N, C-alpha and C positions, 0 to 999 in steps of 0.2 A: 180687781179678784178678793175676795173676801175671806176675813179670818177663818177660819175652822173652828170649831168646836172640839176639848181637848181627847186627845185618846183614850185616858180614864173617861171619860163622860161618853166616848163612843163604845168602853167596852161595859160600863155598865148599861147600858142601852139596849146594846145588845143581850146584853147577861138576861134583862128582864123578858125582851120579847120571846127568848127561850124560853124561860122559866113558866111565862103564861100558857107556851103552845103546848109544853112537856105537862103542867098540869093539868091543861084541857085533856089531854090524849092517852096519859101513861099509863093507862091499863089496858088501852089498846095498842099503842105501841110497844108494852114491855110484852102483850100476848100475841102477836100478829108481825111485830117489826115494819110497821107500817100504821097509817091513819085509817078510820074505820069506814071513808067511805068519798065516793068523789064531789061530792058534793064542800063536804068540810075542807076539803084539802086545797081545791078551787077556791072558795075564798081566800084560805093561806097564804095565794099562789097568785094575788095580783101584777099584774103586769109594769115594768117601771119605765117610765114615758122618756122620752130621749130628750137633750137639750138643744135648742139653740147653740149657734157659735158663740154667742156672747154671753148666752148662758153658762156655756162649758167653759169658757175662762174664767165667771165670774167664781166658778165652784174650784177654781183650785188656788193653792196656796203655795207657794214659794220660800225656801227658808232664806235671809242672809241678804235682804235686798235684791235679792233676783225676783226675774218677770219672766212672762211668757208674748211672742207677740207672734201672730200668725202668719205663715209661711204660703202653705195652700191648704184648702179643704174642699169637701165634696159641691158644686160638681165636679170639679177638677181633677179630682183627685180618690180612689175610694181603697180604705181597706190596706195602706201601705203597711210592709211588714220589712224592708230591705231599700236603700237608695244607697246610687252611687253619683257623682258628680264628674262629670266629663273636663277637659283642660278648658274649656272656656264655662264652666261655672252651671251648666247645665243641669237639670238634675235625672236622673233614670232613675224609676219608682217601683218595684215590685209592687203589685196586689193582685193578692189572696183572695180573689174576689169569692171562689170557689169553696173556701172554707164552710165547713169542718167534715166537707162529704165529699168522696167519688162520685162520677155517675151511680155506679151500680150499688152503693151505699146510702144513695140518700133514700128518705121514705117517699111514703107516696104522698104523704099532705104537702112535701115541698114539691116533689116534681108535678102537682098539678096549679102552680102560680106561674111556671116556666117551664120549658123541655128539657133546659140546663142551663146549667155555671160553669162560666171560665176566669179561668186568671189573667190577668198583661202587663205588660211594659208602659207605663206611661215614660212621655216624655213632661215633661216641665220646663219652662224659659220664664224669666225674670228680663223680660227686654228693654224696659224702661228702667232696670233698676234701679228702683225702688225696695226693692225687697221683698216684694211678694211674687210670684211666682203669674205669670199673665195670659199664656199660653199655654196650653196643653193637645198633647196629639197622642193618639193609642200608637203608642210603639209598633207593638208587638202585641196580637191576642189568640185567643183560642191557645192557650198556656194548660197544663195541669197543676195546679199546687202548686207556681211558682215560690222560691224561696229567698234566692240571691240573686245579686247583678253586681258587674264588675265591669271599668273600663279598661279597653284594649283598643291600638290602632284603627280608632275610629269606631267602633264597635262595642258591644259586649257583651260579657257569657252570661248565663243566664240558667241557673239551675231551676228545672222546672219539672217534677218528677212525670216520665222517669227517665228524664232525658239531662244535659247538660250541653245545652245551645249557645253557637256564636250567632248573635244577630248583630245587624248594619245596612244602614241607610245609606245606599249610593248616590238617590239624587237631588238627597238635600231635602225631603219634602217631609221630614221626622218619622217618615215610618219604612221600618225594615224591609228591606229587597232580599236579602240575604239570609235565609234562615238554614244554619249545618247544626247536625247533630255532631258533635264529636265525641262524647262520652253518653251510652245507653245502662239502660238495667236496674237503675236505682227504686229501690224496695220501697212500696208506699204504705206498708202495716199499721201506720202511728201516723195520723196527722200531726199530733204533735212533737216528733220525733224524725224527720227527713232529713236528709242533704241538705246544709246551709253554710253560710259563711261564710262565700269567695272573699279572701283576702290574699290584697298583693304582701309576698314577701322578700325581705331585705336582699335579697340573690335572686331579684324579680321571676320568680315564681309565686303562683297562683296558690293557695291553701282553698282547703274548704272540707269542712266537718261531715264525717260520713254520716250520722247522725246515728239514733236508736238500734235504727233496722237495716243498713246498710241496702245491700244485694249483691249479684253479680257483672260486675260491670264488661263494656266491651265495647271496643270501638272497633270499628269495619268488619264487623260479625266475627272477629276473635274475642276472647273471653283474655281479660287482662288480672282481674283478682276479683276475688271476694274480701272487701275489707276488713268483714266484722266491726269491731269495737277499734278500729283505726282511720288516720283519717289521710288524704289525697293531695299529694301537689302534682302540677303538673308546668310544664315552659309553653308557655301558649304560640312561641315559635317553631318547637318542633313537634308538637302533643307528643310529647313524652311522658306519661304518668308513673310516678310513685307513692307506695306507703308512706307515712308519715303518722306519729305518733297523735295520738287523740281520742276522740267517738263519746258523742253525748247530746244532748237533745236539740233546743234553739239558743245561736248565742257564740259569736264568736269575735273574742276582743283581743287586739295588739297591741303591744309597745311601741315605745321609741326604737327598741333593740332588736322585736322581731320576738317575744317573748309571749307565746299564746295560749288564752285562757277561754274557757268555756264552762257551761252551765246547765241546772236542770230545775225541773219544779222547784224541789224544796233545796238542793246544794246550788244557792247563788253564784259562789264563785269556786270555780279549778284553776289550779294554772297546769298545763302542759310540761311536765318535767322533765322527761328523759325522752332524747331524742334516739327516733326507733331505728333509723340507718344504721348509726354506730351500735345497737344493741346486737342487731339481726348480723352483727359480723363476728357472733359467740354464740353461735343454735344453741348452747349448754344453759347459758342464761338461767338465773331462777328472776321474773318478771319483781324489779324491783318497787312495782307502780308507780303507772305512766303519770296518773294525774294523781294530784295532792289537792283536798280539799284545804283552802286556805283563810276562810271566814276565823278573825279572832270570838263571835261570839257564836261560832258554830254551823254545821250547816243552814240545818231549819230553823236559822234564826229568828227573833219576835220582831212584827214586823207591827209600825203605828199607823194606821189607816186614818182617813178620814172620813169616809163613805162607811154605811151600813149593808151588812152582805144581802145579797141579794135574796128575796122570800125563800127560793127555792133550798139556798143554804141556810136559812135558817127553820125549815121544816127536818131540811137533813138532820141539822145538828140535834134539832129538837130531840129525833128520835133518838140518839145516841144518848143524849143524860137524862131521857127517861129513864135508862138501866142503871139504877143507884149503884152496881159493881162499878161502872164508866165513871161516874160522879168523884165515887171515891178513891180511884186510881189516877183517873187522869191528869195531865197540867191544866193549869187553869187556863192557858191560854187554848188548849184542844176543847174546852167546856163551853167555848162560844163559836160562831162560823167566823173567824176569821180571828187573825191573831200571831201568825208567825208567815217565813216564805212556804206557799204554796206552786206558785207558779214565777219563778225566776227567771227572764228571759232578757236577751242581747245587750251581755254584758259588753261593756266597752271604755274604752281609756281616753278621758280628757285628754288632748294632745296641741291645744289651741294655744291661741296669743291673746286670744280677748280679755278672759280671765284673769282675776289676781294669781298668783303666785304659787299659793297654797292649795289650790285646782288642778294644778299642772298633775297629769297622772292619775288622778282620780277614776276612780272605777264608778261607772254610771249603770244600775241593774235597777228593770224594769219589774215590777209585780202586776203582770195584767190581771190578776186576780181580786186581788188589794186595790184597785187603782193607786198606784204612789208609784215611784220611784227614790231610789236608795243610792246612797253615795258613798265611798269607802276611799278610805286613806289607806293606798297599797307599798308595804315599805321590807325592802330584802331581808332574806332569813334563810342564809346559806344557801345552797342553791336555788331555792323558793322564795316565797314573799309572805308576807301577816299581811291580811286585807280587815279593816277596824274601821268600825261607823264611826261617821265624821261628828253627827248631828245625833248627843245625846233625847232619848226619850222621842225623836221624831223624828219625822221622814223627812227627804230635803226637800221632796214637790209629794203635795199628797191634792187629792178630788173628792168632791163627796158625791160624785157625779158616778154612779156605777158603769155607764159608757164610755170611760175612760180608760182604753190599754194601752199603756205604752208599752209596745211590741219591740222597739228595738231603737236606733240613737246613730247618728252620724257625725265626724267631724266634719265642719262646712269650710267650705272657702272663706267664710270673712272673720272664723278664728273662733267661730263658738259651736256647741253642740246645739243640732234638732235630735226635737222627738217625732218618732214615726207611732201615733194612736189610730189604731185600728179603727177603735170605736164602734164597738160590738155590745148589743142589750146581753147576750153570755158567749164569753170566750171557751167554758169549759170542757174537753174530750164529751163527746155522745157517749161514750162509754161509761162515763163516770157518776153519771145521774143514773138515779133511780126507775124505771122504766114507767113507774104511775106518773110520778112527777115532771117525767121529759114531756108525759101527753099533755102539759099544760105550757109548755114554752115552746118559743121559735128560735132555733137554734141559726136560723141565717138572717136575723134581724140585725138589722145593722151592714147590712153588706152594701148599702148602697151608700154608705157613707164613711168617714176618713179625714183627718186632721195630722197636720206635718207644721209644729210649732218652734221656731225661733228660741232658745235659753239666754236669755242675755244678762250680763250684770249689771249692776246700780252704773250708774250715768257712762253708758256707753253709747260709742257712736259710729254706726256702722262705715268701715272703707265700700270705696267702691268696688265692684266683683273682678278680681282677676282674669286675665287671660293668659293661663299661661300658654293654650295652642298658637296664641300669636310671639311668642317668648323665641330669644335668640338661644342660640346654645350656650354664650354667656353667662345670660339672663336668669338659664335654668341651671346651671350651676352656681349661681350666687344664691339662688334659690333654698338650696339646700342647707342655707344655714339661716332660714327663716325662722320666726317665732312660730311660726303655724306648720301643724302636722302635715294637713293639705295640700299646703305647696309644696314642701321636702318632698311628700308621698309622689306627690303628681312631676314635679320637675324629675325623683328618679325614675319613675318610668317614661318620660319621655325621652331622657336623653339615652337611656338603651334602643327604645324602638326607634330611634333616630340613626342611632349606630352614628354621629356625627365625629371624627375624629379630632377635630378641632376642638373637643371639650377635655382630652388629656391634658394638655400643661394646665388652664384653668385647675383641674382637679387636685394636680398634682401641688398648686400652690393652695390650695384652700388648705389642704394638710397639713401645711403648715402655719397660716392664716388665723384660724378658725382658733377659737377656746370651746366651742362646745363640740363635746364628744360626739352627739350624734350626725353631725356633719362629717368629722370626722370618718366615722362608720362608711354613711352615705357613700360619699367620695371614693373609700377603700373598692367598697361593691361596686360600683360606676365603672373605677378604672376597670373591677376585675371584668367586668360585665363587655366593655371595649375591647377585651383582649390584651389588653395593657396595659395590667397590672408587675410591677417589676420587684426582683427583690428588695431594691431599697424602700419602695412603698409600704413595704409590707413590713420591715424593720423599721419603720417609724413607728406604725402602730404597736410591736410588740412589746416598743421603749417606752410605750406611753405612761404617763402617769395614770393615766383612765383604767379603771379596771376593763370596764365593759368595748375600751380600744383595744385592751391586751388580746383579748378572751374575743372579739370578733378577729383579730387581725391573726390568735393561731388558728381558724377554721379558714384562712383564705390561705395563710403558709403552706397546709397541707398540700397542695397541689406546685409547692415551689422547692420544698425543703429539703426534696432529695437528691436534686443537682443544686444546691445551691447549702454549704457548709456553714455561711454567716447567720440565712437564715436556721437553722435547723442547731448553733448552737444558742441563737439569743434564743430559740423555743425552749430548749432546755434548760438553762437558764432561769426559764419561771419556775422549776420543780418547788422553789422552796417563794413560792408567792404569797404575798400577806392574802389575799384574798384566795376563800375556795371556789369560787366559779372558775376563777383563771386555773389552776390545779387540776380542778375537774374536766376541765376542756384539755387540759395539756395531755392528760391518762388518755383521753378522748382520740385528740389529734396523733400523737405520737402511734399508736397506732395504726393510722392511714398510709405510715412511711414503712420503705422497706431499707431502710440502711441501718447497718451494725451498730450506728451511735443513738439511732434511736432506739433500738432496744436498749441499748447501754444505760438511756433514758428512762426507760419503763422500769428498769431496775433498780435506778439511785430512788425510781416513787415504790419500791417496796413496803418498807416502811409505815410510810401511810396509808398501801392499802390493806396493810395488814390490822391495823388498829382504826380504820375509817371508812365503815361503810360504806359511801358515799364512792369515795375515789376507789375501794375495793370493784363495786361496780363497773366502772368506768374503765378501772385497768384490768380485772377479767376481759371486757370486750376488746380492748386492743392486743393483749398477749394471748390470744387464741390462737393464732399459728406458731407460737417459740413458747409455748405451756408445757409442754414435754422439757425443756431445756432448763426454764425456771425450772420445774418441778425436782430434779434433777437434783442443780444445786440445793433447792430449799429443805432435800431432804439429807443432805451433810451438815447442815447449816444452822437449820431452825429453831428458831427458840419456841417455849408454850405460847407467845403473843403473834407467833407465826403459823403456827399451826392452822386457825382455821382456813387462810387461802393458800395453804399446802395439800390440806383437804376437798376444797373445791379444786384447784388443779386438776389434782389427780383423776378426780369423777369423770371431768373435761377432758385430759389426754385420753383415756378410755373410751369413752363414748362419740372418741373422732371415728374411730373406726380403723385405727391405722397400728396396726398390729407390731411393726417393727419400733414402733414409740414409745409403745404399751410396754411389750418385753420386758426393757434394758429396767423400768421403772418394777416392776413385779419382782423382780430378781431383788433389785438393789433393797425395798420393803423388806421381803423373805432376811435377806440379812440381819435385817435390825433386831435380832431374836432378844433381845437384850433386854427390849422395853416393850413388853407381849402386849399391855393395852393400846398403845400406837400403833404397834404392827397391825393388832386387828382395824383399828381405827382405818389406818391406811388403805388396809386391802378391801375393808366394806366401800370403803369409796371407789377403789378400780374396779371393784366385781358390780358394782351400783350402776357404772359408767358404762361396761360391758354390755348391762342388763337392758341397758337402752337402746343399743344396737343387737338385740337377741342374740348375746356372747355372754359367755361365762369363763371366767376365771381357769376353770381346769379344760376346757376348749383351748383356749387360748394358749395352755401348758402343753399339751398335745403338739403345737406347732412345733416342727422341724427346728425351726429357730432356736426354741427354748430350751438353754441348756440343760440336761440331764438330774445335774445337783441339784438344780434350783427346782426341776422339776420332782425329785424326790423331797425336796423343804417343804413343796406346797404337800405333796402329798401326807408326810408328816404332824404340817401344820395344821389341817383339817381333820386328820385320826386323834390330832390332840384338841382339838374344838367337840369332837365329837364324844369324847370320851368327858369334858367337862360339864358337857351339855345334859347326861344323863346322870354325872358324880359331885362331888363337893366338893373338887378343886376347881375355885376360883382365880386362877392364875391369870386367864383372859378378860376375866371382869365377871365373870357369871351366868347360868344356864340361860336366859335370856338372849344374852349377847350371844351366846353360842349355839341357841336358834338360828336367831337370824344369821349372822356369817353359814348355816350348811346352805342358804340360800343359792350360794358360790361355788356351794362344792358339787364332787360328782356325784351323779345319780345314786351309783350304788349305796354314799355313805351316808347322803340326805335322805333316803327312803328308805334305809336298815335302820338310822337311827332317830329321826323326826315321830314317825307312830308312837314309838315307845311312850313317847311323853304324853299320849292319849289314852290317860287315867284317869278315875276319879281324884286321887292324889294329887296330881296336879294343878297349878292355881291356872285359872281361868287367861289370867294375863300369858303365861312361858306357851299354854297350847296355842292361843292367836301367834304368837311369835313362830310357831311351829307351821301352821296350816300358810301363814304369807309365807316362808320361805319355800315350803311343798310347791306354791304357784310356779316358780320356775324352775320348774321341775318337766318333766313328760305325761303331758293330760293320762293318757291312759292308766299308768301306774296309779298316780296321785287320788284319778277321782276313784279307783276299785279300794283306795287305803283310808279316804275320806269319808266314803259310803257306809262304807266297811262297819265306822266307827259313829257316824249320826246318832245313835239312841244314846252315848256318853255324852255327847255334847250341851252343854249349857246354850241358851240365846245369844249370847254375845258371838262363841266361837260360830253355833250354826249359818249366824249372819255371814264371817267371815268365810266358811265354803262355803258358801253359794256364793260369793261373790269369787272367787277362783273358779268355781267350777260353770259358771256362765260365760266365763271369759274366752271357752273354749268352744269348738263345734261338738268334739271330742264328750267335754266334762257336761255340757248343757242335754245333750241327747243319754247320760246315764244318769241324769239326773230326772228328767223327764220319766225314765224307764223305771226310776223307784220310787215317784209319783205311780203312777199306773199299777206296779204292783202292793202299792201300801207303804214301802216301807219309809216312805218320806210322806207325810198327809201334807195336803196344799194350803194349811194353816198355818204350817210352821214355815213357810216360802213367804219371805216381806212383799209388798205389793209392786211396789218400784220394779224389784226382781221377774214380777210376775208378768207386770208390761213392757218387760225387755224381752220375755222369754218370745209370747208371745208377736213380737216386732222384729222378733230376731233377722239380721240380716242375711240366714243359711234358709233356706225354705225349709228343708228338711226339721230342722229346730222349730220353725214357724206351725208348722201342719203339726206337727207331735205335742207343742205345748197346747196346740186352740182344740185339741181332741182329750188332753187331761185337765187342763184350766179353765174355770169359769171367770171371764175379766172381762166379763161383757157391762158395758156402763151405762146404757141405755137410756132414757130423757131423762137427761139431768136437771133440765127447770121441773119436770114433774118431780123427780128426785130432791129441789130442793123445797118445793110446794109442800110434797108428803111429811120433811125432817122438821119443817116450822114450826109443829106440833114439839118439837124439842125446847124452844123456848120459853114454854108455857110448864114444864116441868122446876121443879125445886131443885137446884142445883150446888153441888159439894164440888167447891174448889181441889179441896183435899184430894177427893177420888180424882178429880180431874187431873190432878200433879200425878198419880199413878200413871192414869191415862198417858197423859205426854210424854213421860219417859219411856215406855213402853212404844207407841208405837210412833210418837215425835218428835224426839230427841233428837234421832239420828241425822233428823235433815234443818231444829231449827232451834236455839238457844233462845233461851228465857233466865232472864239474868246469870249465873256463873255457871249455867246445866248446860247441858248438850251440844251441837254442835251448827257451827254458821255455816254452811251449805245456802239455805232459804234464807227467807227474811226473818230478821230478829221476830219474835215473839212480840214485846214487848214495846218495838214500832208500830205496830195496831193497836195500839190505843185509840185513834184517833176513828176506828172504826164500829159500826153499831152491831149490836147482834147478829142481828138479820144480813148485814155485810159481812160478816165475820162467815157467817152459815153457806153463803154463797161460795166465800172465799177456800171452806170446808170441803162441802159437796158438789162445788163444779171451777175447778182450777183454772178452767180453762172459756173461764166466759170474757176475762180480761187477763190471760196470761202477760208477763212483765219482759221485756225482751232479756233484762237478764239473766233470766230463770227459767228460758228457755233449752230444754235436753236436747243432746245430740249426740250421736252414736256415732263410734269410731269404729271400723275395721281393718286391720293390720294386716301387709301380703304374708305372716305367717297364720294367721286366720282368729288371732286373738280377736272381742270384741271389748269394747269399752263402752259407758257411758255415763254422760255429767252433764252439768254448764259446764260454756267454756269460763276456763278461772283465770286464763293468760293466753298470751300467742306471737308467736312471733314468724319472722317467714321462714324458721325451720322445724319448729314444734307447736304444738296445740298442748293444752295442761286442761283437761278434763276435770270435774271435781263432782262427786259424787256423796252416800251417806255416811256419814261419818264423818265427814271432811276429807275422805281419804282424794287423792291424786293421782292421776297417772299424765306422766308427762310422754308424749307421742313424738316420737318424728315425724317429717313431715313426709320425706323419702319411703318410709315403711308402711305410710297409709296407703290403703287397699280403698276405703269409701271413708268421707268423713260427711255427715248428713244431720240437719237437724230435723229432729219430730214435728216440730211446730207446735207442740206441746209443754205445759208446765211440765218442769219437775218433780210439781206435787202431783201423784198419780190418781185419776178418777178409779173412783169405786169404794170409796172410806165407807159408802155405809153396809158394805160385806162385812166388815171387822168393827163396825163400832153401833150401838144401839143409840137409839135416841137420848137416854139417859147418860152412855157415856157421854155423845155429843155435848150435850147440854154442861155437861161436867169440867170437859175440855175448858167450855165460852167461859165457865165462871173461875178456872183458873187463869186461863190467859188474861180475861178482866181485875183479876187477885193480884197481877202483875205489876211492880211499881213503873212509872212511864219512866222513858230512856230521859238521862238528864241532860236540861237543858243551860244550855252557858248564857 
């Protein structure tokens, strides 16, 4: 392996290449967004020749004295993207030979070379134990887009879209005779975002990442769930499948203590922080952000590659830098064809015993587009982690071979890390390459190649390959203390598979004899897996000096504490534990118990929950069933610090739809009239919670259980609120607060008071508050009031009026009637609302809308071609900002302005004007899964649309224009369906001229680039 040229030299070289091409074609690029004709483009796109195996090794540079050894290469293996070692040290390799096309998506020029391509599982063996795989067998073929493999009970589970398979060789010939589909319905919409990453958890269940596109998962013909952006775990013995936190692209790393990590193209390491199964206990919880980006350098961090970018990347970037506005505003790293993370994959934690101690627990991440391996030191940070680059200004491993594609990594039985090199000429998603450039590429080139390398440290001697399949039970228990993660993991799995009760006493001995926290945690889970875990075992863990052991012991104690006071007492003793993660886990675990002592423990944690958002969310997930009791106590004792947690509790109790629990709280709040602002805050919280169930404060007050005196107090309260809303007395907080509170008043009070605010003298913000409150009242009267005042409303208020009207069939019908009569003009309706109306779930509304609204989108490709002329116009960024403010700001942020619903416009700095034009005029050509529009219809006929901002087992939150969010209880959903279309509506050409498009593009290019760390 030779020494590579410096990163600075390579960047300079790349910049020179781009400048030459940009200078040659600047006029044509600016004018047309592409090069002038095929002949010069063909010359600019020479093919990159593949290297031999020896040449490929010479092209690689590794830091710190490490080097690579070949474990396997073509023809014995091709296209490796995942590996699992069985207990004998044999390798099951996933070969994604059919990347990047499904059969029906495969262009004709590729079909002509052969009839069809398939993925496979390859079985590799090192029969002479010399460190190289010398025997290769096709274990299973005819698999579509295989993604991951995991060993179990002499066979393997394999994700191969659209199925999860169990494959097993029963006669010893190395070929699977058993081929059982155990789960189906995986989606295949995005070749680079499929379900992947089968990994064993500590509790003897297998996890996998559901990917970017999810699916509708079925077993034995029964639909189990639609995961969305959540992951799955399952018990391979019982085949019970459960949703778990997660969701991302390709890569799934697990550390010693079961913490899970994922990545996507740019965001190269994310920690899955919040456990979904706890959060789901409380359907009213606000999503705390399940995943957390933990890279200290930022998600799309700078990388230092040794390879020059592929010619097609150079040409694509040259088109971009030919735009002077782009050059002025873009970061330096974005003015070259490479320089920062764009293709992160395979995040893996090194857990072996072969490397120096400082490498243990490091994260290794590939960037397949940049031909490199990045290394990070991962350290605790509260309930999550910080991941920091280990090599300053250089990558741990680089190659100047563009065919080097490090797609994944695996901890091997010999204590080293193996690197899986897919070895392709082009690795990009076909949709990301311009069509004219793609014509000169071979996107399947290299599917007959593949390499697996062993990453070895200096002066290392390879040990003999262990065979844990032949180990005794006592030897397996001893292996839990091994320095090698593979040995520990395999022994942990085999002890559970064998269910040998003779392991129990050796496991107990290990609890007291080892100094390794990871061995103690594994032994505790193994005792649990053998149905032998006792209170005494858990007490050892709860009182251990290591925080990881205490944390996992809390989880295991959940099944024992209700029947054992000693365990419960030891749990509650951790209320003041010095480690945040332990207290966080305690707040979760106490909620799994039903004893009064557990509730007392949660009450002891109330001061922590009041001031620490992390503890608060865990605490709220646990007190869900006792929320009314705790809220009643806090109403009489809460100080100002406790108010946020009390407000949240009141809302959650009201949303539970338990009248007997809600009425006493309303009564208690009404009695607190000595502090009117606090009373307003509490009643607003209760009203908001009730509205989630389709109820109201006044409806609850009409219940026979409600005290007549309290009912009179509530009526007097709303009468005073109505008076303040229209008057000058601000005892409750002011007119806007009053208008907002009238959402929870009786219909007569609201419909009498709020329309009085629709005058030219009323500030728009107050009118908007009135419109929002009216939306909570009967749509028949509300629609008439709003449409009667239409002409007096300004643009912002009109947007809210339409928002309110389209949520009900009555309102939508009346709006369409007003459009037909000419009282409302089509140009006054936002395009996204027009799209909703013509695709409304109710056929009556749909038909009427299509008769009055012109939303035909036409041939998008031709429209894009027609609007290419906008790129030749002299543009004005100042004018473009005005167009942005009117048309784009409701969904896109630019700097500190606008709303973050769709992508931040500053994040589009690496797009050329041509690319941006396509994104504007043909938004569904490459719609991102995170920004797909959904429509929800409730049982009472309300309709909501937006992207899925959050979801759990009990609710879905949709985010729409102006970043407005609607939380919808799942049990109130009549239907929830994806449109399959981007949130960005088609048909912008009906609203904006070519000149306006040119100005908007100029404004986008004038924005400062996103800050890079």
